[in-house]
C-alpha positions as a LaTeX table, in Angstrom:
\begin{tabular}{lrrr}
\hline
Residue & $x$ (\AA) & $y$ (\AA) & $z$ (\AA) \\
\hline
Met1 & 2.55 & 12.54 & 1.76 \\
Ile2 & 3.86 & 9.24 & 3.03 \\
Phe3 & 2.99 & 6.12 & 1.06 \\
Val4 & 2.59 & 2.90 & 3.08 \\
Ser5 & 2.60 & $-0.18$ & 0.92 \\
Gly6 & 2.56 & $-3.95$ & 1.17 \\
Val7 & 0.68 & $-6.97$ & $-0.09$ \\
His8 & $-2.87$ & $-7.78$ & 0.99 \\
Gly9 & $-2.85$ & $-9.04$ & 4.58 \\
Val10 & 0.55 & $-7.62$ & 5.56 \\
Gly11 & $-0.97$ & $-5.30$ & 8.16 \\
Lys12 & $-1.13$ & $-1.89$ & 6.47 \\
Ser13 & $-4.35$ & $-0.82$ & 8.23 \\
Tyr14 & $-3.03$ & $-1.96$ & 11.61 \\
Phe15 & 0.25 & $-0.12$ & 11.03 \\
Cys16 & $-1.48$ & 3.05 & 9.82 \\
Asn17 & $-3.64$ & 3.06 & 12.96 \\
Leu18 & $-0.47$ & 2.78 & 15.09 \\
Val19 & 1.08 & 5.69 & 13.21 \\
Lys20 & $-2.04$ & 7.81 & 13.60 \\
Glu21 & $-2.16$ & 7.11 & 17.36 \\
Ser22 & 1.55 & 7.86 & 17.71 \\
Thr23 & 1.85 & 10.93 & 15.46 \\
Gly24 & $-1.65$ & 12.26 & 14.79 \\
Ile25 & $-1.02$ & 12.06 & 11.04 \\
Glu26 & $-4.26$ & 11.29 & 9.19 \\
Thr27 & $-4.33$ & 8.09 & 7.15 \\
Tyr28 & $-6.31$ & 7.17 & 4.05 \\
Ser29 & $-6.71$ & 3.89 & 2.22 \\
Ala30 & $-6.19$ & 4.04 & $-1.55$ \\
Ser31 & $-8.88$ & 1.42 & $-2.10$ \\
Thr32 & $-11.38$ & 3.37 & 0.02 \\
Leu33 & $-10.60$ & 6.61 & $-1.84$ \\
Ile34 & $-10.96$ & 4.85 & $-5.21$ \\
Ala35 & $-14.20$ & 3.14 & $-4.20$ \\
Ala36 & $-15.67$ & 6.45 & $-3.02$ \\
Lys37 & $-14.77$ & 8.26 & $-6.25$ \\
Lys38 & $-15.81$ & 5.34 & $-8.42$ \\
Gln39 & $-18.92$ & 4.67 & $-6.33$ \\
Ser40 & $-18.32$ & 0.92 & $-6.28$ \\
Glu41 & $-16.73$ & $-1.54$ & $-3.89$ \\
Phe42 & $-13.89$ & $-4.01$ & $-4.40$ \\
Ser43 & $-14.35$ & $-7.77$ & $-4.13$ \\
Lys44 & $-12.88$ & $-9.77$ & $-1.24$ \\
Asp45 & $-10.77$ & $-11.87$ & $-3.63$ \\
Lys46 & $-8.59$ & $-8.79$ & $-4.27$ \\
Leu47 & $-8.56$ & $-9.42$ & $-8.04$ \\
Ile48 & $-8.74$ & $-6.05$ & $-9.80$ \\
Pro49 & $-9.83$ & $-6.02$ & $-13.47$ \\
Asp50 & $-9.36$ & $-2.27$ & $-14.05$ \\
Ile51 & $-6.10$ & $-1.41$ & $-12.29$ \\
Asp52 & $-5.07$ & 1.44 & $-14.60$ \\
Asp53 & $-8.50$ & 3.09 & $-14.65$ \\
Asn54 & $-8.66$ & 3.00 & $-10.86$ \\
Gln55 & $-5.46$ & 5.00 & $-10.54$ \\
Gln56 & $-7.13$ & 8.00 & $-12.16$ \\
Phe57 & $-9.76$ & 7.96 & $-9.40$ \\
Leu58 & $-6.98$ & 7.72 & $-6.81$ \\
Leu59 & $-5.08$ & 10.67 & $-8.26$ \\
Ile60 & $-8.20$ & 12.85 & $-8.18$ \\
Ala61 & $-8.89$ & 11.94 & $-4.54$ \\
Val62 & $-5.27$ & 12.48 & $-3.45$ \\
Asn63 & $-5.09$ & 15.85 & $-5.21$ \\
Glu64 & $-8.19$ & 16.90 & $-3.27$ \\
Leu65 & $-6.53$ & 15.81 & 0.00 \\
Lys66 & $-3.38$ & 17.75 & $-0.86$ \\
Thr67 & $-5.37$ & 20.98 & $-1.13$ \\
Phe68 & $-5.73$ & 20.95 & 2.68 \\
Gly69 & $-1.95$ & 21.41 & 2.96 \\
Lys70 & $-1.49$ & 18.81 & 5.71 \\
Asn71 & 0.79 & 15.81 & 5.61 \\
Phe72 & $-1.02$ & 12.48 & 5.44 \\
Ile73 & $-0.42$ & 8.79 & 4.94 \\
Leu74 & $-1.76$ & 6.91 & 1.95 \\
Asp75 & $-2.10$ & 3.15 & 2.42 \\
Gly76 & $-1.84$ & 1.38 & $-0.94$ \\
His77 & 0.12 & $-0.92$ & $-3.22$ \\
Phe78 & 2.88 & $-0.88$ & $-5.80$ \\
Cys79 & 1.47 & $-4.06$ & $-7.35$ \\
Leu80 & $-1.97$ & $-5.63$ & $-7.44$ \\
Leu81 & $-3.51$ & $-8.88$ & $-8.60$ \\
Asn82 & $-5.20$ & $-8.38$ & $-11.96$ \\
Ala83 & $-8.37$ & $-10.21$ & $-13.04$ \\
Pro84 & $-6.51$ & $-13.46$ & $-13.94$ \\
Gly85 & $-4.74$ & $-13.33$ & $-10.55$ \\
Glu86 & $-1.32$ & $-12.28$ & $-11.85$ \\
Val87 & 0.85 & $-9.75$ & $-10.04$ \\
Gln88 & 0.74 & $-6.50$ & $-12.02$ \\
Arg89 & 2.71 & $-3.35$ & $-11.33$ \\
Ile90 & 0.76 & $-0.12$ & $-10.99$ \\
Ser91 & 1.89 & 2.37 & $-13.60$ \\
His92 & 5.05 & 4.25 & $-12.66$ \\
Asp93 & 3.28 & 7.44 & $-13.81$ \\
Thr94 & 0.86 & 7.04 & $-10.91$ \\
Phe95 & 3.69 & 7.34 & $-8.39$ \\
Thr96 & 5.30 & 10.19 & $-10.31$ \\
Met97 & 2.00 & 12.07 & $-10.01$ \\
Leu98 & 1.35 & 11.05 & $-6.39$ \\
Lys99 & 4.82 & 12.35 & $-5.47$ \\
Pro100 & 5.18 & 10.75 & $-2.03$ \\
Asp101 & 7.97 & 12.25 & 0.08 \\
Ala102 & 8.62 & 8.90 & 1.70 \\
Ile103 & 7.65 & 5.27 & 1.30 \\
Val104 & 7.22 & 2.63 & 3.98 \\
Leu105 & 7.04 & $-0.89$ & 2.58 \\
Leu106 & 5.65 & $-3.43$ & 5.03 \\
Thr107 & 6.61 & $-7.08$ & 4.66 \\
Glu108 & 5.81 & $-10.10$ & 6.78 \\
Lys109 & 6.46 & $-13.82$ & 6.87 \\
Pro110 & 4.39 & $-15.34$ & 4.04 \\
Glu111 & 2.90 & $-17.97$ & 6.37 \\
Ile112 & 1.46 & $-15.21$ & 8.56 \\
Ile113 & $-0.05$ & $-13.44$ & 5.55 \\
Val114 & $-1.60$ & $-16.70$ & 4.31 \\
Ser115 & $-3.20$ & $-17.19$ & 7.73 \\
Arg116 & $-4.51$ & $-13.61$ & 7.85 \\
Arg117 & $-6.03$ & $-13.85$ & 4.38 \\
Arg118 & $-7.71$ & $-17.14$ & 5.29 \\
Glu119 & $-9.19$ & $-15.63$ & 8.46 \\
Arg120 & $-10.10$ & $-12.19$ & 7.11 \\
Asp121 & $-11.05$ & $-12.87$ & 3.50 \\
Lys122 & $-11.89$ & $-16.59$ & 3.69 \\
Ile123 & $-9.44$ & $-17.16$ & 0.82 \\
Asp124 & $-6.75$ & $-19.81$ & 0.60 \\
Ile125 & $-3.56$ & $-18.66$ & $-1.07$ \\
Thr126 & $-0.18$ & $-20.32$ & $-1.24$ \\
Val127 & 2.97 & $-19.29$ & 0.57 \\
Glu128 & 4.70 & $-19.25$ & $-2.82$ \\
Ser129 & 2.19 & $-16.77$ & $-4.26$ \\
Val130 & 2.72 & $-14.45$ & $-1.29$ \\
Glu131 & 6.51 & $-14.74$ & $-1.64$ \\
Gln132 & 6.28 & $-13.82$ & $-5.33$ \\
Phe133 & 3.89 & $-10.92$ & $-4.64$ \\
Gln134 & 6.05 & $-9.54$ & $-1.81$ \\
Glu135 & 9.23 & $-9.83$ & $-3.85$ \\
Glu136 & 7.71 & $-7.90$ & $-6.76$ \\
Glu137 & 6.31 & $-5.28$ & $-4.36$ \\
Arg138 & 9.75 & $-4.91$ & $-2.73$ \\
His139 & 11.61 & $-4.68$ & $-6.04$ \\
Tyr140 & 9.21 & $-2.14$ & $-7.54$ \\
Ala141 & 9.10 & $-0.02$ & $-4.35$ \\
Gly142 & 12.87 & 0.32 & $-4.58$ \\
Glu143 & 12.72 & 1.30 & $-8.24$ \\
Val144 & 10.00 & 3.88 & $-7.67$ \\
Ala145 & 11.67 & 5.39 & $-4.60$ \\
Lys146 & 14.93 & 5.79 & $-6.48$ \\
Asn147 & 13.28 & 7.25 & $-9.59$ \\
Ile148 & 11.13 & 9.82 & $-7.77$ \\
Gly149 & 13.64 & 10.66 & $-5.03$ \\
Ala150 & 11.51 & 9.42 & $-2.13$ \\
Lys151 & 13.01 & 8.13 & 1.12 \\
Leu152 & 12.36 & 4.40 & 1.58 \\
Phe153 & 12.01 & 2.25 & 4.69 \\
Ile154 & 11.44 & $-1.48$ & 4.28 \\
Ser155 & 9.97 & $-3.16$ & 7.35 \\
Lys156 & 10.86 & $-6.80$ & 7.90 \\
Gly157 & 7.72 & $-7.67$ & 9.85 \\
Ala158 & 5.93 & $-7.01$ & 13.11 \\
Glu159 & 9.17 & $-6.86$ & 15.11 \\
Asp160 & 10.33 & $-3.58$ & 13.51 \\
Leu161 & 7.10 & $-1.59$ & 13.24 \\
Met162 & 8.37 & 0.85 & 15.89 \\
Gln163 & 11.43 & 1.52 & 13.73 \\
Ala164 & 9.07 & 2.26 & 10.82 \\
Ile165 & 7.15 & 4.70 & 13.01 \\
Asp166 & 10.42 & 6.33 & 14.07 \\
Phe167 & 11.31 & 6.68 & 10.38 \\
Ile168 & 8.01 & 8.52 & 9.80 \\
Lys169 & 8.55 & 10.75 & 12.84 \\
Ser170 & 12.01 & 11.69 & 11.51 \\
Leu171 & 10.61 & 13.10 & 8.27 \\
\hline
\end{tabular}
C-alpha cells in the first residue's frame, strides 16, 4: 500500500487520479472509507472532533482492502484539524498498523492552497495556518516513514508531480 498525504486542498485527489490513469493502481480516500464504515459524512470545514475513533474505522476498511492482495493507494493525512481547529497528529499506532510500503507527501505553495479552499470549501484560511499545517505534516511524515521503514517522497508542488508518479512506478 502506498500512502499519499498532504493538507486539505493540496491536490491529493487530483494526484491520485493521475496515478491511477498512469499506473492502473486503484486509489481510495481515507475519509471516504471512514465515512462509509461510520455511516456519516464529514463537514466541509474539515474540523474533526473524533480523530482517534475514526482511525479504527479506517483500519477496518484498509484491512478489508488488503485481503484482495492487490497494491493500492490510500489518500489521507498525517495530521488533521481537531474540533477547536488545532493541528493534531494522527496516532503513530495507526501508521504502524496501516504499514504502508511507501509514502508520498504532497506540498504546495500556501497561497495556492488558500485559494483552493476558498473556491472548493467556501472557507477562508490564512497562509500562516497552511504553512503551520504543512510543516507539521512534513515533519511527522518523516518521523513515521523512518520509524516504520517506509520509503518517502516529498513533492514540492505541481511542478514535480511526474517525479512523484515515477517514484510510485519504481516501487
